C-alpha positions as CSV (number, residue, x, y, z in Angstrom):
1,X,7.9,29.1,-12.0
2,X,7.1,29.6,-15.6
3,X,3.9,27.4,-16.6
4,X,4.5,24.2,-18.1
5,X,2.1,23.1,-20.8
6,X,0.1,19.5,-20.0
7,X,1.2,16.4,-21.0
8,X,-1.4,14.4,-23.2
9,X,-1.4,10.9,-24.2
10,X,-0.7,10.6,-27.8
11,X,-0.4,6.5,-27.8
12,X,-3.1,4.2,-27.0
13,X,-3.1,1.1,-25.0
14,X,-0.6,-1.4,-26.1
15,X,-0.4,-5.5,-25.6
16,X,2.2,-6.7,-23.3
17,X,5.6,-6.6,-24.1
18,X,8.9,-8.3,-22.9
19,X,11.5,-7.2,-20.2
20,X,14.0,-5.9,-22.8
21,X,11.2,-3.9,-24.5
22,X,9.7,-2.7,-21.5
23,X,13.5,-1.6,-20.1
24,X,14.0,0.0,-23.8
25,X,10.5,2.1,-22.7
26,X,11.8,3.3,-19.5
27,X,15.1,4.5,-21.5
28,X,12.9,7.0,-22.9
29,X,12.6,8.9,-19.5
30,X,13.6,12.6,-19.6
31,X,13.3,15.5,-17.3
32,X,10.2,17.1,-17.3
33,X,9.5,19.4,-14.7
34,X,10.0,20.2,-10.9
35,X,7.9,21.6,-8.1
36,X,8.1,22.7,-4.2
37,X,4.5,22.4,-4.2
38,X,1.4,20.3,-5.4
39,X,-0.1,23.5,-6.9
40,X,3.1,24.4,-9.2
41,X,2.7,20.9,-10.9
42,X,1.2,20.7,-14.4
43,X,-1.9,18.8,-15.2
44,X,-1.1,15.3,-16.6
45,X,-3.7,13.4,-18.9
46,X,-1.6,10.1,-18.8
47,X,-0.8,7.6,-16.4
48,X,1.6,8.7,-13.4
49,X,3.8,6.7,-11.3
50,X,5.3,7.7,-7.9
51,X,8.4,6.8,-6.4
52,X,8.5,7.3,-2.5
53,X,10.3,6.0,0.4
54,X,12.6,6.6,3.5
55,X,15.6,9.1,2.3
56,X,18.4,6.0,2.7
57,X,16.2,3.4,0.7
58,X,18.0,3.9,-2.7
59,X,15.1,5.6,-4.3
60,X,17.2,7.4,-7.0
61,X,19.4,4.7,-7.5
62,X,16.4,2.5,-8.5
63,X,15.2,5.1,-11.0
64,X,18.7,5.6,-12.8
65,X,18.8,1.5,-12.8
66,X,15.4,1.4,-14.6
67,X,15.7,4.1,-16.8
68,X,19.7,2.9,-17.8
69,X,20.4,6.7,-17.2
70,X,23.3,7.3,-14.4
71,X,22.1,10.8,-13.4
72,X,18.3,10.9,-14.4
73,X,17.3,11.1,-10.6
74,X,19.8,13.1,-8.1
75,X,21.3,10.3,-5.7
76,X,23.0,13.1,-3.0
77,X,25.5,11.3,-0.7
78,X,23.5,13.0,2.2
79,X,20.2,11.4,2.1
80,X,17.0,13.5,2.5
81,X,18.5,16.7,0.6
82,X,15.9,16.4,-2.2
83,X,13.1,19.1,-1.6
84,X,11.1,18.9,-4.8
85,X,8.8,16.6,-6.5
86,X,10.6,15.8,-9.8
87,X,8.7,14.4,-13.1
88,X,10.1,12.8,-15.8
89,X,8.0,11.8,-19.2
90,X,8.3,8.8,-20.7
91,X,7.9,7.3,-24.3
92,X,9.0,8.8,-27.5
93,X,9.3,12.3,-28.1
94,X,6.0,14.1,-29.0
95,X,4.4,11.1,-27.7
96,X,4.6,10.7,-23.6
97,X,2.4,7.9,-22.5
98,X,3.4,8.4,-18.9
99,X,5.0,10.4,-16.4
100,X,7.4,9.1,-13.5
101,X,7.4,11.3,-10.2
102,X,10.5,11.3,-7.6
103,X,9.1,12.7,-4.4
104,X,11.3,13.8,-1.7
105,X,12.6,11.1,0.8
106,X,11.2,10.8,4.6
107,X,12.4,10.0,7.9
108,X,16.3,11.1,7.7
109,X,17.0,12.4,11.1
110,X,19.7,15.2,10.3
111,X,17.3,17.6,9.0
112,X,15.2,19.6,11.0
113,X,11.6,18.9,12.4
114,X,10.2,21.7,10.5
115,X,11.8,20.8,7.1
116,X,10.4,17.2,7.8
117,X,7.1,18.5,8.5
118,X,7.2,20.5,5.3
119,X,8.5,17.8,3.2
120,X,6.2,15.2,4.3
121,X,3.1,17.6,4.0
122,X,4.0,18.0,0.3
123,X,4.5,14.1,-0.6
124,X,1.5,13.3,1.4
125,X,-0.9,16.3,-0.4
126,X,0.2,14.8,-3.7
127,X,-0.2,10.9,-3.1
128,X,-3.5,11.8,-1.7
129,X,-4.8,14.3,-4.1
130,X,-3.0,14.3,-7.8
131,X,-5.7,12.9,-10.0
132,X,-3.2,11.7,-12.5
133,X,-1.3,9.3,-9.9
134,X,-2.0,5.6,-11.0
135,X,0.4,4.1,-8.8
136,X,3.2,4.3,-6.6
137,X,6.3,2.6,-5.6
138,X,7.3,2.0,-2.1
139,X,11.0,1.5,-1.6
140,X,12.2,0.0,1.2
141,X,15.5,-2.1,2.9
142,X,14.3,-5.6,3.1
143,X,16.9,-5.8,6.1
144,X,14.7,-3.2,7.8
145,X,11.3,-4.4,6.1
146,X,8.4,-2.0,6.4
147,X,9.1,0.8,9.0
148,X,6.2,2.4,10.9
149,X,6.7,5.7,8.6
150,X,6.0,2.8,5.8
151,X,3.2,1.3,6.8
152,X,1.8,4.8,8.1
153,X,2.2,5.8,4.6
154,X,0.4,2.8,3.2
155,X,-2.7,3.3,5.7
156,X,-2.8,6.8,4.5
157,X,-3.5,5.8,1.1
158,X,-5.6,3.0,1.6
159,X,-8.6,4.7,0.9
160,X,-6.8,5.0,-3.0
161,X,-5.7,1.8,-3.2
162,X,-9.4,0.8,-2.6
163,X,-10.6,3.1,-5.2
164,X,-8.2,1.2,-7.4
165,X,-4.4,2.5,-7.1
166,X,-2.0,0.2,-7.6
167,X,1.1,0.0,-5.5
168,X,4.6,-1.9,-5.3
169,X,6.9,-2.3,-2.6
170,X,10.3,-2.7,-4.1
171,X,13.0,-4.5,-1.8
172,X,16.1,-2.5,-2.6
173,X,19.8,-3.9,-2.0
174,X,18.4,-7.5,-2.4
175,X,21.9,-8.4,-3.0
176,X,23.0,-8.0,0.3
177,X,20.7,-10.8,1.4
178,X,21.3,-14.6,1.1
179,X,18.6,-16.5,-1.2
180,X,16.8,-17.5,2.1
181,X,16.7,-14.1,3.7
182,X,15.3,-13.0,0.4
183,X,12.7,-15.3,0.3
184,X,11.6,-14.7,4.1
185,X,11.6,-11.0,3.3
186,X,9.3,-11.3,0.6
187,X,6.9,-13.4,2.8
188,X,6.8,-11.0,5.5
189,X,6.6,-7.8,3.2
190,X,3.4,-9.6,1.5
191,X,1.9,-9.9,4.8
192,X,2.9,-6.3,6.1
193,X,1.8,-4.8,2.8
194,X,-1.9,-5.6,2.9
195,X,-2.1,-6.0,-1.0
196,X,-0.1,-4.9,-3.9
197,X,3.1,-6.2,-5.5
198,X,6.3,-7.0,-3.6
199,X,9.2,-7.4,-5.4
200,X,13.0,-8.0,-4.8
201,X,15.2,-5.4,-6.5
202,X,19.5,-4.9,-6.8
203,X,20.6,-2.3,-8.8
204,X,24.2,-4.0,-8.2
205,X,23.2,-7.3,-9.5
206,X,20.2,-6.1,-12.0
207,X,17.9,-8.3,-9.9
208,X,14.4,-7.7,-10.6
209,X,15.0,-4.9,-13.0
210,X,13.4,-6.0,-16.1
211,X,10.1,-7.7,-14.3
212,X,9.6,-4.2,-12.3
213,X,10.0,-2.3,-16.2
214,X,7.4,-5.0,-17.2
215,X,5.1,-3.8,-14.5
216,X,5.4,-0.5,-14.6
217,X,4.5,-0.7,-18.4
218,X,1.7,-2.8,-17.8
219,X,0.3,-0.2,-15.1
220,X,0.9,2.4,-17.6
221,X,-0.8,0.7,-20.8
222,X,-4.1,-0.5,-19.2
223,X,-6.8,-2.3,-21.6
224,X,-9.4,-0.7,-19.8
225,X,-8.7,1.2,-16.4
226,X,-10.1,4.4,-15.3
227,X,-8.2,6.5,-13.1
228,X,-8.9,6.3,-9.3
229,X,-10.6,9.2,-7.8
230,X,-8.4,11.3,-5.2
231,X,-9.6,10.9,-1.7
232,X,-10.7,13.8,0.4
233,X,-8.1,15.0,3.0
234,X,-7.8,18.0,5.3
235,X,-4.6,19.3,6.3
236,X,-3.3,15.9,7.6
237,X,0.3,15.3,8.1
238,X,1.8,11.8,8.2
239,X,3.9,11.8,11.5
240,X,7.5,11.1,10.4
């Protein structure tokens, strides 16, 4: 893969903005680069926010909805096919101020165990070691709640969270729940997540879209927030 120049911030920290302005910022997202291994990714000197979750959690749909682009993130009809880390730059051309990372989904049963282990290793190494990582968004289906795989991922990242890494648990497909079921899912997930933010989200009803866009803006434009140091790791594997 040809070398890709590092992204450096061209804009200072900003004051808070409203949901519509945050969505306009998200709409500037464009493809930056892709890599099958962590060491192939270029250095990034702006906040980086990763999207991660089970292969059928609606990750690509959420990214496309937030950026108001129908095909920015590839949404396959066969979950689990994405094998690369895809980076998208945010901000005006020549003034990138954040990066979104779309990570391979995990937990899909129709791929071989060897592929599962390889993809999970790439994903976990990225989340534990990537120095520019500022926050991550863990997507899950509220009808299932946080699965054992999701909880194992949160446990693996707890050292980075304690060092300042922010995270959001995004409950996708919220339109499939009644209001009472949504409130229950929020309460249970907040309890089980052990910190972080929790939001309901529906690509179909556009529920939570502005709220999430605002949160990602705030995380990408902190007034004074040093990047969290990467945790030490060996060749650990998140068992899926």
